[in-house]
N, C-alpha and C positions, 0 to 999 in steps of 0.2 A: 195954436198953429195948425194942429192936426185938422181941426174942423174947418179952418179957412182953407187949407190945401185940398181937403175933400170937396168943398163947395167950388173951388177955383177949377179943379180937374173933373168936376161933375161925376165923382165916384159914388155909386149907390152903395151905402153901408148902412147897417142897423145900429141902433144906439149902442147896444152891447159891444159891437165890433169897434166903433169909434172910441168907447171908453177904454177898452183893452189897448188900442193903439195909443191913446193919450197917456195912459200909465206907463207904457214902455217909453214913449217920447220924453216925458218929464223926467223919469228915472234915468234915462241915458244922458239927458242934458245936464243934470245934477252931477252924475257920476264922472262924465267927461269934461265938465266945466264948459260946456258949449254956451256961448253967450252972444255970438253974432248972428244977425238975421239970416245971412247966407248959410251959415252952418246949420241953423235950426231948420231952414227951409229944405236943405238937402237931406237932413236926417229925417224930417217929416215924410218927404217923398219916398225915401228908401223904405221906411217902415210900412207905408201904405202899399208900395209896390210888392214887398215881400208878403204882406198879409193877403193881398189879392192873388198871389201866386201860390197860396197854400200853406204858408207858415202861420198858423192860427194859434200856436201855443205862446203864452206870455213869456215864459222862461226861455223858450227857444229864440223868440225875437230879441230878447235882451242879450242872449249870448251871441247871436248873429252879428250884432252891431257893437258889441262891447270891445 
């Protein structure tokens, strides 16, 4: 979902950046029980947005959306 959202929004990110966002995304989906496409897309967009605006620490991203 993260990679698809990045491609769709044409967001330039390095592989390490994408991997970090994916770990946060999948971790939060499992923790929060997110299973609908709309919820997953909203979470992916939020994580990418926060990352682009300076929240680059994995733990901080997890806490931000927990």
